[in-house]
MARFIKOL-296999 format. One record per atom (N, C-alpha, C, O): x, y, z; residue in one letter. Coordinates in steps of 0.2 Angstrom, whole numbers, plus 5000, padded with zeros to 4 digits. Example, Ala and Ser with C-alpha at 12.3 -4.5 7.8 and 13.67 -1.06 7.14 Angstrom:
REM MARFIKOL-296999
506649725039A/506249785039A/506649845039A/507149835042A/506449895035S/506849955036S/506450005039S/506750065040S/
END
This chain:
REM MARFIKOL-296999
547957085624M/547357085621M/546957125626M/547157125632M/546357175624E/546157205627E/545357175629E/544957155624E/545057165634G/544657125636G/544257165643G/544557215645G/543657135644P/543457155654P/543857155658P/544357125658P/543757205663V/544357235668V/543957195674V/543357185674V/544657185678A/544457145684A/543757205687A/543657265686A/543357155691L/542757165696L/543157195701L/543557165704L/543057245702D/543057285711D/542457305713D/541957335710D/542557285722A/542057335724A/541557375722A/540957385721A/542257425721N/542257505719N/541957515715N/541757565716N/541857485709D/541557475703D/540757465704D/540457475699D/540457435711A/539957415708A/539257455707A/538757425706A/539257515706D/538957565704D/538957565699D/538357555696D/539657565695V/539657545688V/539357485684V/539057485679V/539557445687A/539457385688A/538657355682A/538557335677A/538157375688A/537657375688A/537157395683A/536557385683A/537457425680G/537157445672G/537457395667G/537157375662G/538057365668G/538357315663G/538257255664G/537857235668G/538657205660L/538557125661L/539157135664L/539657175664L/538957075668I/539757035671I/539656985671I/539056965671I/540256935670A/540556875668A/540856855674A/541356885677A/540756795677I/541356765679I/541456695677I/541056645676I/542156675677I/542156635674I/542456585679I/542956615682I/542356515682D/542656485687D/542856415683D/542556375680D/543656415686I/543956345683I/544256315691I/544656335695I/543856275689G/543756215695G/543956135695G/543856095690G/544056125698S/544356035699S/544056005694S/544355975690S/543456005693N/543055965688N/542855985681N/542955955676N/542556055682S/542156095677S/542656155678S/543056175682S/542456185669V/542656245668V/542056285667V/541656265662V/541856345671R/540856385669R/541156455667R/541656485670R/540956465662L/540856545662L/539756575660L/539356555656L/539756625667V/539256635668V/539156685668V/539556715672V/538456745664V/538656795660V/537956825664V/537456795664V/537856885669Y/537356885672Y/537256995670Y/537757025669Y/536657025671Q/536357055669Q/536557085676Q/536357075682Q/537057145674G/537357185681G/537357165686G/537057105686G/537657205693L/537657185698L/537257215703L/537257265706L/536757165703T/536057195707T/535857125714T/536257085715T/535557125716R/535357085722R/535257015716R/535656965717R/534857015713I/534656945712I/534856945701I/534456945697I/535456955702P/535656995692P/535256895690P/535256845693P/534856925684A/534856895676A/535256845675A/535856855676A/535156805674T/535856745671T/535756745663T/535356705661T/536156805659L/536056775651L/536356725650L/536156695646L/536756715651F/537256655647F/537556595650F/538056615652F/537456545651N/537656505655N/538056425651N/537656405646N/538656395652E/539056365648E/539656315653E/540156345656E/539456265653K/540156235657K/540556175652K/540156145648K/541356145654V/541656135650V/541656065656V/541956075662V/541556005655M/541955955661M/542555935659M/542655885655M/543155975661A/543755965661A/544255935663A/544855915661A/543855925668G/544255865674G/545055875676G/545455825677G/545255935677L/545755975677L/546355945685L/546955945685L/545755935690G/546055885696G/546255815695G/546555785699G/546055795689R/545955695689R/546755675692R/546955625695R/547155725689G/547855725692G/548355725697G/548855685697G/548055765700L/548155765706L/548155705712L/548655695715L/547455685711A/547855615716A/548355565713A/548555515716A/548455575705A/549055505706A/549955565707A/550555545709A/549755605704N/550455635706N/550655705706N/551155735705N/550155735708G/550155795711G/550155865706G/550255915708G/549955865698R/550255885694R/549355885687R/548855845687R/549355945685L/548755955680L/548955905675L/549555925674L/548755865670G/548755815666G/548755865661G/548555925662G/549055825654K/549155875648K/548355885646K/548155945646K/548055835644G/547455805640G/546955875643G/546655915640G/547055855651A/546555925653A/546555985653A/546156025652A/547356015653M/547456045651M/547356095644M/547356165644M/547356085642D/547256065632D/546156085633D/545856125630D/546056045637T/545356055639T/544856095640T/544356115638T/545456115646A/545356195648A/545456245645A/544956285644A/545856245642V/546356295637V/545756325631V/545656385631V/545456265627A/545156275624A/544456295628A/544256355628A/544256265630A/543556325635A/543756385636A/543656425632A/544056395640L/544356485642L/544456505635L/544256565634L/544656495631A/544756515625A/544056545621A/543956605622A/543756515619R/543056515618R/542756575623R/542556635621R/542656545631F/542656595635F/542556675636F/542056715637F/543256685633A/543556745632A/543256785624A/543156845624A/543156745620A/543056755614A/542156775617A/541956835616A/541856735618L/541056755620L/541256825622L/541256865618L/541456835628T/541556885630T/541456945630T/540956985632T/542056955628R/542156995619R/541457035616R/541157085616R/541356965612A/540656975609A/540157005610A/539757045607A/540056975617M/539657015623M/539457095624M/538857115626M/540057125624S/540457165629S/540257165634S/539857205637S/540457095636V/540457115646V/540657175648V/540657215644V/540657185653T/540857255659T/541457245660T/541957285658T/541357175664T/541757175672T/541957075669T/541657045664T/542357065672L/542656985671L/542856975676L/543157015679L/542756915678Q/543256885684Q/543556815684Q/543056765683Q/543956805685V/544256735682V/544656685688V/545256695690V/544256645690V/544356615696V/544756535697V/544456485696V/545256525700A/545356455701A/545356425708A/545656465712A/544956355710T/545156355715T/545556285716T/546056275713T/545256245720A/546056175725A/546256155717A/546756195717A/546256125711A/546656105706A/547256135705A/547756105706A/546956205702V/547556255700V/547756275706V/548256305705V/547556275712R/547856315718R/548456265722R/548956285725R/548256185721E/548756155722E/549156125719E/549656085720E/548856145713A/549656075707A/550256115703A/550356175701A/550656055705A/551456075705A/551556125701A/551856175702A/551356105694N/551456135688N/550756215686N/550656245680N/550556225691A/549956265688A/550156325687A/549756365684A/550856345688D/551156415686D/551256415677D/551156465673D/551356335675E/551256315668E/550756325665E/550656365660E/550256295668F/549356315664F/549056385664F/548656405660F/549256415671I/549256495670I/549456535666I/548956565662I/549956535664D/550356565660D/550156545653D/550056585649D/550156485651R/549856455646R/549056505643R/548956545638R/548756495648V/548056535646V/548156605647V/547756635643V/548556645650E/548656705649E/549056715639E/549156755635E/549056675640R/549556695633R/549256665628R/549456675622R/548756615630E/548256605623E/547656625623E/547256615619E/547656655630T/546856685631T/546656775629T/546256805627T/547256785632G/547156845636G/546756855644G/546556905646G/546856795645L/546156805653L/546956785658L/547556755657L/546656835665T/547156835669T/546756785676T/546256785679T/547056765677I/546856705684I/546956725690I/547456735692I/546356715693E/546556735700E/546556685703E/546056645701E/546956655709T/547056595712T/546656585718T/546956625722T/546256555722I/545756605728I/546156535731I/546356475729I/546356565738S/546156495743S/545756495746S/545256535746S/546056425750G/545356375752G/544856415757G/544156415756G/545256465763E/544756495765E/544456555761E/543856565763E/544556595755A/544056635750A/543656595747A/543156625746A/543556525744E/543156495740E/542756475746E/542156495745E/542956445753A/542256435758A/541956485759A/541356485759A/542456565760R/541856605760R/541256625755R/540656645755R/541656625750G/540856645744G/540556575742G/540256575737G/540656515746A/540156475744A/539656495750A/539056495749A/539856495756A/539456535760A/539156575760A/538556575762A/539456645759F/538956695752F/538456695748F/538056735747F/538656615743G/538156605741G/537656575742G/537056595739G/537756545746V/537056515751V/536756555755V/536256545758V/537156615757I/536756665760I/536356695756I/535756725759I/536656705750S/536356755744S/535556725743S/535056765741S/535556645742G/534956615740G/534356615745G/533756625744G/534756595752I/534356555758I/534456635764I/534556615770I/534456675763P/534756725767P/534356705774P/534856675777P/533956695777H/534056655785H/534356585786H/534256545791H/534856545780A/535156505784A/535556495790A/535956545792A/535556435794D/535756445803D/536156355800D/535756315798D/536656355800G/536756285800G/537556275795G/537756325794G/537956235794V/538356215791V/538356215783V/537956175780V/538656245780V/538656265769V/539256195770V/539656185775V/539056155764G/539656115762G/539756115753G/539256085750G/540256135752D/540356145745D/540956105745D/541556115747D/540456045739L/541055985736L/541255995731L/540755995726L/542056005728G/542156035722G/542555945721G/542555895724G/542755965715G/543255935711G/543855895716G/543955835716G/544355945720G/544755935723G/544955935730G/545455915732G/544255975733S/544256005740S/543155975744S/542655935742S/543156005747L/542656005753L/542856065756L/543456065759L/542356135757E/542356185761E/541856185765E/541256195763E/541956175772L/541356155775L/541356225780L/541856245783L/540956265780I/540756345784I/540256335787I/539856295785I/540156375793R/539556375799R/539556435798R/540056475800R/538756455793V/538256505794V/537756535798V/537256495799V/537856585801A/537256595803A/537156705805A/537456745807A/536356695803G/536356775805G/536556825797G/536656885798G/536756795792G/536956805785G/537556815787G/537656875786G/537956775791E/538856785792E/538956715790E/538656665792E/539656725787A/540056665788A/540456655794A/540856705795A/540456615797L/540856585803L/541256545803L/541356535797L/541556515806D/541856435807D/542056425801D/541656425797D/542556405798R/542656345791R/543456325792R/543956335795R/543156275785I/543856235784I/543856225777I/543356235774I/544356215774S/544556175767S/544556105767S/544856105773S/544556045766L/544855985767L/544955975760L/544956015756L/545255905759P/545755895752P/545355835751P/545655785748P/544655825751I/544255785749I/543755785743I/543155765743I/544155815738G/543555845733G/542955765729G/543055715732G/542655775725S/542355735723S/543055675715S/542955625713S/543155695715L/543755665709L/544155615714L/544155555713L/544655635720R/544855625722R/544855555727R/545255515730R/543855555729L/543455535732L/543555455727L/543655395729L/543455495719D/543455435716D/543955395715D/544055335715D/544455435715A/545255405713A/545455345717A/545855295716A/545155365725V/545355315730V/544855255729V/544955195728V/544355275729R/543555215728R/544055165723R/544055105724R/544455185717K/544455165711K/545055105715K/545055045714K/545555125719R/546155105721R/545955035724R/546154985724R/545455055728D/545255025736D/544755035738D/544755045744D/544255025737R/543455035739R/543455035748R/543055065751R/543954995749R/543755005757R/544155045760R/544255035766R/544455095755A/545055115758A/544555205758A/544755255760A/544055205756L/543655275755L/543355285764L/543355325769L/543155245763A/542555245772A/543255285778A/543155335781A/543755245778P/544355305782P/544655355781P/544855395785P/544755355773F/544955405770F/544455475773F/544755525774F/543755475774I/543555525774I/543355535782I/543255585784I/543455475787R/543255495792R/543855555793R/543655615793R/544455525794K/545155565794K/545055635793K/545455665797K/544855655789A/544555725785A/544255755789A/544355805793A/543755715788L/542955755795L/543255755800L/543155805804L/543655715802A/543955705810A/544455785812A/544655805818A/544655795808T/545055875809T/544455925811T/544655965815T/543955935810V/543155975809V/543055995817V/542655965820V/543456045820E/543456055827E/542856065829E/542656045834E/542456115825W/541856135830W/541256095826W/540756125826W/541256045824A/540856015822A/540156015826A/539656025822A/540055995831A/539656015837A/539156075836A/538656075838A/539356145831E/539156195831E/538656185825E/538256235823E/538556125822G/538356105816G/537656045818G/537256015814G/537556025827R/537155995828R/536556025829R/536456075832R/536155975826G/535255995826G/535056055821G/534556085822G/535556065816R/535456115812R/535456085806R/535456025806R/535156125799P/535156075793P/535956115789P/536156165789P/536156045784F/536656065779F/536456065773F/536156025770F/536756125771Y/536456155767Y/537156145762Y/537656165763Y/536956105757M/537556055750M/537656095743M/537156105740M/538256105742V/538156145735V/538656095733V/538956055735V/538656115726G/539256085721G/538956035716G/538456015718G/539156015711G/538555975705G/538655905707G/538255875704G/539155885711S/539055785714S/538455785718S/538155735718S/538455845723W/537855845730W/537055865724W/536555835725W/537055915719R/536755935715R/536255875714R/535755845716R/536855855709A/536755775706A/536255715710A/535855685707A/536355715718L/536255655721L/535455705722L/534955675719L/535355765726A/534655815726A/534155755720A/533655725721A/534455785713Q/534055765708Q/533855675707Q/533455645704Q/534155655710I/534155585710I/533755575715I/533255535714I/533755605724H/533355585724H/532455625723H/531955605726H/532455675720I/531755705719I/531555645712I/530955635710I/531855635710H/531555575705H/531255525706H/530655505705H/532055485711Y/531555415714Y/531055395720Y/530855345722Y/530955465724S/530455505728S/529655525725S/529055535727S/530055515718D/529255555715D/529055635715D/528655665712D/529655665720H/529155735721H/528955765718H/529455765713H/528455805717P/528055835713P/528555895707P/528655885702P/528755935710L/529155985707L/530055975708L/530355975713L/530255975702P/530855945699P/531455995701P/532055985698P/531256045706I/531856105706I/532356095713I/532056095719I/533056095713V/533256095716V/533456145721V/533356135727V/533756185719H/533656235724H/533256245730H/532656265728H/533356245737Q/533156225742Q/532756175742Q/532256195746Q/532756105739Y/532556045739Y/532656005746Y/533255995747Y/532455995749E/532455965758E/532655885758E/532155855757E/533055855760M/532855805760M/532855795768M/532755835773M/532955695770P/532955705776P/533655665780P/533655605778P/534155685783V/534755645784V/534955585782V/535455565779V/534155535785A/534255465781A/534355465773A/534455415770A/534155495772A/534255505764A/535155495762A/535355445760A/535455555762A/535955505761A/536255465762A/536655455758A/536155425768S/536555335767S/536055295762S/536455265759S/535255295761S/534955275757S/535455305748S/535555265744S/535555335748L/535755365742L/536555325742L/536855325737L/536755305745V/537455285747V/537155185744V/537355165738V/536855165747R/536455095746R/536155105737R/536355065733R/535855165737S/535455135730S/536055135725S/536055085721S/536655195725L/536855215720L/537255115720L/537255075715L/537355105725T/537855035723T/537454955720T/537654905720T/536654975718Q/536254935718Q/536154955708Q/536054915703Q/536155015708V/535655075703V/536255055695V/536855065696V/536055045690D/536555015684D/536755095681D/536255135682D/537155125677L/537255165675L/536455205669L/536055265669L/536355145666A/535855165662A/535155185664A/534855235662A/534955155668T/534555165673T/534655265679T/534155295682T/535355265679L/535455345678L/535255385675L/534855425676L/535555375669K/535655415663K/534855405663K/534755425657K/534155385665T/533455425665T/533355475669T/532855515669T/533755475673V/533455535676V/533655595675V/534255605676V/532955645673P/533055715671P/533555755673P/533555775678P/534155765668N/534255845669N/534955825673N/535155865676N/535155765675L/535755735678L/536055715672L/535955685667L/536755775674S/537355745670S/537855685669S/538155665673S/537755675663T/538055585665T/538855595667T/539155555671T/539155655664A/539955665666A/539855645674A/540255615678A/539655655675R/539655675685R/539455585688R/539555575694R/539155545684L/538955495687L/539355435689L/539155385692L/539955435687P/540555435693P/540755465700P/540955425704P/540655515701S/541055535707S/540255535711S/540155565716S/539655505709L/539055505715L/539055485719L/538755505724L/539555395718P/539555355725P/540055385730P/540055375737P/540355405727G/540855445732G/540755505736G/540955525741G/540455525731A/539855575734A/539455585742A/539455615747A/539255515740A/538455515743A/538955465748A/538655455754A/539255445749M/539755415756M/539755465761M/539655475767M/540155515755L/540355575760L/539855625761L/540055675764L/539355625759L/538855635762L/538555635768L/538555675773L/538355575767A/538255515772A/538655535780A/538455535786A/539155535778A/539755535785A/539755615787A/539755635793A/539755675782T/539855715784T/539155755787T/539255805790T/538355725787V/538155745790V/537955705797V/537555715802V/538355655796K/538355625802K/538855645810K/538755635816K/539355675805R/539855685808R/539755765814R/539855775820R/539255805808L/538955865810L/538255875815L/537955925817L/538055795814G/537555815820G/536755825815G/536155825818G/536855835808S/536255895804S/535555865806S/535555815809S/535155895805S/534355905807S/534255875799S/533855825797S/534555915795S/534155895787S/534655895783S/535155905786S/534655895775V/534855925769V/534555975765V/533955975765V/534856005763I/534556035759I/534956075753I/535456115755I/534756065749A/535156085742A/535256155739A/534656175737A/535756195738S/535756255736S/536056265728S/536656255726S/535656285724G/535756285717G/536456355717G/536856365713G/536356385724F/536956455723F/537656435726F/537456405731F/538256445726G/538656415729G/539156475726G/538956535724G/539756455725L/540456535724L/540356575719L/540456635721L/540156575713R/539956625708R/539456685710R/539456745710R/539056655713E/538456695716E/538856725723E/538756785725E/539156685726G/539356725733G/539756775732G/539856825736G/540156765723L/540856815723L/540356885721L/540456935723L/539956865718L/539356945716L/538956955721L/538557005719L/538756945727Y/538256945732Y/538857015739Y/538757065741Y/539556945738G/540256995742G/540357055740G/540757095743G/540057075733Q/540157145731Q/539857205732Q/540157255732Q/539057185733L/538457225734L/538657275743L/538957245748L/538457305743G/538357355748G/537957335753G/537457315752G/537957345759A/537457305765A/536857325764A/536457285766A/536557385761R/536057395762R/535757335755R/535157305755R/536157325750E/535657275743E/535757205746E/535457165744E/536257195750Q/536257125752Q/535857085757Q/535857025757Q/535457145761R/534857145767R/534257135760R/533757085761R/534257155756L/533557145751L/533357065750L/533757025748L/532857055752D/532257005751D/532356985742D/531957015738D/532756935742P/532956895734P/532056895732P/531756945728P/531656855734L/531156835732L/530656895729L/530356905724L/530656955735V/530357005731V/530557035729V/530257045724V/531057055729T/531657085722T/531257075718T/530657095718T/531557005715A/531256965709A/530756975709A/530656965703A/530056985712A/529656975710A/529357055706A/528857075702A/529857095710R/529457135707R/529857175700R/529557215696R/530557155699S/530757155694S/530157125689S/529757155685S/530257055690E/529557035684E/529057055683E/528757045678E/528857085688G/528057135689G/528057195685G/527557215682G/528657225685M/528657285682M/528857275674M/528657325669M/529257195673R/529257185665R/528757165663R/528757175657R/528357135666Q/527757075661Q/527057135661Q/526657135657Q/527157185668G/526257205670G/526357305667G/526757345664G/525757305668R/525257365666R/525457425668R/525657475665R/525357405676F/525657485680F/525957455687F/525657435692F/526757475686P/527257495689P/527157485695P/527257425697P/526857515699E/526657545704E/525957495708E/525957485714E/525557475705H/524957435707H/525257395714H/525057395720H/525757335712G/525557275715G/525757315724G/525357325728G/526457335723D/526257385730D/525557415733D/525357385738D/525257455729M/524757465728M/524057425733M/523657435738M/524257385729L/523657315730L/523757295736L/523257285741L/524457275737F/524757245745F/524357295750F/523757275753F/524657365751A/524257415754A/523657415756A/523557415762A/523057405751W/522457405750W/521957345754W/521457345755W/522557305754M/522157235758M/522657205764M/522857155764M/522857255769D/523357265773D/522857275780D/523057265786D/522357295776G/521557285785G/521457225785G/521357195790G/521457175778L/521157125779L/521657065783L/521557025788L/522057075780F/522657005780F/523357025785F/523856995788F/523257085785G/523957125787G/523957135796G/523557105800G/524457185798P/524357215805P/523957235808P/524057235815P/523357265803A/522757315804A/522357245807A/522157235813A/522357185802G/521857155804G/521557115813G/521957115818G/520957095813E/520657065819E/521057045824E/521157065830E/521456985819N/521756925820N/522556945822N/523056905822N/522457015822G/523257025826G/523857025820G/523657025815G/524557025822A/524857045816A/524956955812A/524856895814A/525256995804E/525356945800E/526156915801E/526656945802E/526056825799P/526656795800P/526956825795P/526556845790P/527556845796A/528156855791A/528356825785A/528456865780A/528356745784G/528056735780G/527756725775G/527956715769G/527056725778D/526356745774D/526456825771D/526356825765D/526656865773R/526856925774R/527056945768R/526856995766R/527756905764R/528256925759R/527956885754R/527956915749R/527556835755L/527256785751L/526556835748L/526456845742L/526256855752R/525556895749R/525956955746R/525656985741R/526656985748L/526857025745L/526857025736L/526657055732L/527556965738A/527456925730A/527356915725A/527656915720A/526556895727A/525856865724A/525656955722A/525756975716A/525456985724C/525357085722C/525757105717C/525557125712C/526357085719L/527157115712L/526757075706L/526757095700L/526557005708L/526656975699L/525656945698L/525356905695L/525657005703S/524857005701S/524357045693S/523757065691S/524957045689D/524657095683D/525157055677D/525257075672D/525456995679I/525956965676I/525556925668I/525856895663I/524956925670A/524856875665A/524256915659A/523756885656A/524456965659W/523756995658W/523757015647W/523357045644W/524356985645R/524556995639R/524256905636R/524256885630R/524056865642A/523856785639A/523256765637A/522856805640A/522956725633H/522456735632H/521956725639H/522256695643H/521356745641P/521256745645P/521056665650P/521056665656P/520756615646D/520856545645D/521456535650D/521156505655D/522056535650F/522756515652F/522956585656F/523556585658F/522656625658R/522956655662R/523056645670R/523356685673R/522756575671P/522856555677P/523256505675P/523556495681P/523456455670E/523756435670E/524756465669E/525256435671E/524656525667R/525256575667R/525656585672R/526256575674R/524956605676G/525256615686G/525256575691G/525256585697G/525356515687V/525556455690V/525956415688V/526056355690V/526256435684D/526756395679D/527356475681D/527956455682D/527356505682T/527856585686T/527856565691T/528456575694T/527456535695A/527656535702A/527856465704A/528056455710A/527756415699L/528056345700L/528556345700L/528856335705L/528956365692H/529456365690H/529856415687H/530256415683H/529656475692G/530156545690G/530656535694G/530656505699G/531256565689N/531956565693N/531856605700N/531956665700N/531656575705W/531556615711W/532056585714W/532256535712W/532256615721V/532756605726V/532356625734V/532156685736V/532456585737A/532156605747A/531356595746A/530956625749A/531356525742I/530756515743I/530556425744I/530956385741I/530156405748T/530356335749T/529756315742T/529456355739T/529656255742A/529256205738A/528556205742A/528156165739A/528356225747A/527656255749A/527456295748A/526956305745A/528156365750E/527956435748E/527756425740E/527256455738E/527956415736R/527956395729R/527256385727R/526956425724R/527056325729A/526156315729A/525956375731A/525856415726A/525956405738A/525556455741A/525656505735A/525056525732A/526256535731L/525956595725L/525856545722L/525656585717L/525756515720A/525556475713A/524856505714A/524656555711A/524556465720T/523756465722T/523456505723T/522856515724T/524056575725A/523656655725A/523456675717A/522956695715A/523956655715L/524156675705L/523556665702L/523256705698L/523256585702H/522856555701H/522056565700H/521656555695H/521856595707F/521356645709F/521456705706F/520956725703F/521956735706C/521856795702C/521856805698C/521656855696C/522056745695F/521756755687F/521256705683F/521156685677F/520756715689G/520156665688G/520056595689G/519556565687G/520556545691G/520756505688G/520056475693G/519656515698G/519956415691A/519256375693A/519356335701A/519956325701A/518956315706N/519256285712N/519256205712N/519356155716N/518956185704D/519156115704D/519656095699D/519556045697D/520256145697A/520556135692A/521156085694A/521456085699A/521156025690P/521755995690P/522356005697P/522555985702P/522756075691V/523356065695V/523356085704V/523956105706V/522656095707L/522556125714L/522856035716L/523256035721L/522655975714A/522855935715A/523755935717A/524055925723A/523855935712L/524655915712L/524956015719L/525456015721L/524556055719L/524756105723L/524856065730L/525456045733L/524156045732G/523956005737G/524555955741G/524655935747G/524855935735R/525355875740R/526155915740R/526655885741R/526055985738L/526856015740L/526456085749L/526756115753L/525856085746A/525956125755A/525456115759A/525256065756A/525156125764P/524656125770P/524256145768P/524256205765P/523556095770P/522856155767P/522756205769P/522256235766P/523156255775A/523156275779A/523456345775A/523056385773A/523956345774L/524456385769L/523856415762L/523656465760L/523656345761L/523256345750L/522856385754L/523156435754L/522356385757A/521656435761A/522156505759A/522256545755A/522456485766R/522556585764R/522756615758R/522556675756R/523256565755A/523356595748A/523056605742A/523156645738A/522356555743R/521756575738R/521356645742R/521256685737R/521256665748A/521156705748A/521256775746A/520856825746A/522056765745W/522456815742W/522256835736W/522056895735W/522256805733G/522156775726G/521256805724G/521056815719G/520956805729L/520456825726L/520256885727L/519956915723L/520556905734A/520656995736A/521057035729A/520857095727A/521656985725L/522057045719L/521257045714L/521057095711L/520956985714R/520456965708R/520057035709R/520057085705R/519857035715L/519257115717L/519557165717L/519357205713L/520157185719G/520657245718G/520657245708G/520457295705G/521057185707Q/520957235698Q/520457255697Q/520457315697Q/519657215695R/519257225695R/519157275697R/519357325693R/518857305703L/518657375704L/519057415703L/518757475705L/519857415700T/519957495698T/520257485693T/520757525693T/520157455687G/520357455682G/521057455682G/521357445676G/521357455687G/521957465685G/522157545687G/522757555685G/521857585689T/521857645692T/522057665700T/521757645705T/522457685698A/522857705705A/522557735708A/522357725714A/522457795705S/521757865711S/521057835712S/520657865713S/520857745710A/520357725713A/520557685720A/520257685725A/521357645718L/521457605724L/521657655728L/521957625733L/521657705729S/521957745733S/521457755738S/521557765744S/520857775734A/520357805737A/519957755741A/519457765744A/520257675741S/519857625741S/520257565747S/520857585748S/519957525751R/520157485757R/519757425757R/519157425757R/520257365758L/519657315761L/520157325770L/520657345773L/519357275772D/519557295780D/519057215785D/518557195783D/519357205790R/518957145794R/518757195799R/519057245802R/518157175799V/517657225805V/517057155807V/516557135805V/517557135815D/516857075817D/516757015812D/517356995811D/516556985810N/516156945807N/516256955799N/516256905795N/516457025795A/516257045788A/516857075786A/517157105791A/517057075781V/517657075776V/517257145772V/516757145768V/517557185775V/517057275772V/517657305767V/518257305769V/517357325761L/517557365755L/517257435758L/516757455760L/517857455758R/517657535759R/517857595753R/518457595751R/517257625752L/517457675745L/517157735749L/516757745753L/517757775745A/517557855745A/516857875743A/516457825742A/516657925741P/515857945742P/515957935733P/515657905729P/516757985731T/516657985724T/516857915719T/517157915714T/516757865724L/517057805719L/516357765721L/516357705720L/515757795722A/515057755723A/514857705715A/514557645716A/514957725710A/514857715704A/515157645703A/514857605700A/516057625706I/516157585703I/516057535706I/516357485705I/515557535713A/515257465716A/514757425713A/514157435715A/515057385708G/514657365701G/514257305703G/514357305709G/513957255699E/513757175701E/514357145701E/514357085704E/514857165697T/515557115695T/515957105701T/516257055703T/515957185704V/516357195711V/516157165717V/516557135721V/515457165717T/515157135723T/514857075722T/514557045726T/514957045718R/515056965716R/515856935719R/516056875721R/516257005717R/517056965717R/517056965724R/517256905727R/516857005729L/516857015736L/516556965738L/516856945743L/515856925737K/515456885740K/516056825740K/516156795745K/516256825734L/516756755732L/517356755739L/517556695741L/517456805741L/518156835745L/518056795751L/518356745753L/517256845754G/516956825760G/516856755761G/517056735766G/516556725755N/516356635757N/517056615759N/517056575764N/517656645755A/518356585757A/518556615763A/518856575765A/518456665766L/518656675772L/518156675778L/518356685784L/517456645777G/516956605781G/516556695784G/516156705788G/516856735781L/516556845783L/515956845778L/515856815773L/515556895780E/514956905776E/515256995773E/515457045775E/515056965767P/515557045763P/514957105764P/514357085764P/515057165765K/515057205765K/515357255763K/515957265764K/514757335757V/515057395754V/515057465761V/514457495764V/515657485763L/515257565766L/515857615761L/516457615760L/515157665757I/515357705757I/515457775760I/514957805764I/515957795760G/516157845766G/516757845769G/516857885774G/
END
C-alpha cells in the first residue's frame, strides 16, 4: 500500500512545505495529529484520538487484549486513510510502553501493517523520555526542572535545563497500571508508587525547581484545578499550581462523585477512572523531587519529535514571537510594519530609554504586540478591541504565562482603541500585576499613535521615532513629515504621555 514516507531529519527542508503527521500509539489512547509543515511552531490542522486502552491487559497478563487491539487497529485504519486523503507528505507512527512491553506486541504490529499499511516504530523508554523533554522545551524554552510524562503504561522523568534533556528514567507506573493496582487493593497503591520513585537516584536535582507535567491524566488534573479554583483563564499549557495542590487533588477526588467531575469543561470522561491514581502519583512525585511548583505542559512527545527534527537555529527561535509574526503576516496589511513599529518606539521603552535596558520579558511581549498590532483592521471598529483581547488571551500561543497573556491583551486592547473603563480590564487585572499592565497599556497607546501617524506607510515610520528626553515623550519627525503631525496625532501623543506621566512634545528635524 502506497503512503507517506517516514520522517527523517535530512528531509527537514522538504517537509517544511508539506503536511506532516504523527500517529502516537499510547497505552491509553491512539492519536493522529496533522501539522502544517516542519517549522518552529507548526499549525495543527487535524487532531483526533481514540481511547483504545491497549495497556489495560499488561497489568493482568502482560498481553494486549483482543478488544483493545481491535479498537486500535480500526482507529489506525481510519488514520491511515485520512493521511492519504489529506496528501500528507511525511508520516511517523510511534508506539510507546504498551506495545514496547507486551508479550504479543509482534502480533499487533504485524496486524497493523497487514490491515492498514502503516509501519510502527516502537520507541524505547529512553527515546520516549527524550521526546517528552523536547516537547516541554519546545513549548517552554527556558524550562529548568524535571519533566514528568505520565502515559497509560509508564512514567518518564527527565531533568531539563538550558534547552537540554539531562538525567532521565522510565518507570513502569503509568495511569492504567495505577488504576489496576488501586482496584485490586487501594492500600497497595501508595507503597507501589513509593517503591518505583525510590529508584530515581538523581531526585535531588529537582529540588527547589518546577515540575513540568505532561500526559492526558495530569492535564486533566490541571483542568480540575483551574475549574475549582475559579481561575479566569481556562488554558492548561503553562498553568501553574502550588505543590500543595497535588495533595489537595488527592483528597478532593476521593470526595467528589463522577457526575460532579463531568461538569468540568473539556474534561475527558474516559480519563475519570485514572484520575485518583494520577493525583496520588503527582503528589508523591513532587514530594520525592522537592519541587517548587507544578506547571502543566500542553506539549509532549509528539511536539518533541517534531522539535528534534529542527536544526539548531530553528530550535533557538522564540516560539511566541515566531507565532505572532506568522499571525500578523496572515491577518495584517503591512508585513514589515510590526518590526518597524518595535524599532520606532525603542527609544521610549527599549535600550535607548533613560531608565536603562528593557527587561527581556517585557521586550519580547512588546515585540509580540507590535507584530499583532494590525490583526483587527478587518473587524468592525467597535469590536476591534475585543478582537485583540480574544487573540491575546485565547490564541494558541506557547512560551507565555497567564500574566503575559493578560499584558499582551492589554496592549492590543488599547492599540485598537479600547476604553479605560472596559469590563475586560477587571478580568485582566486578575491575571497580572498592575505594574505590568500599566506598561502594556503604554505599549498599546504607542502602537495606536504609530498606526495613526503613518497610515501604515513604511517610509513615514522610518523617518520618525519616539524618544524619552528628561520628563518628556518626544515624537521626532523629519522636516518632510511636518504636515502629518495633525490634531489626531498630537492627541494620541498626549494620551501616551499621560499614561507614562511625561510631557508630550513634537520635534521637527
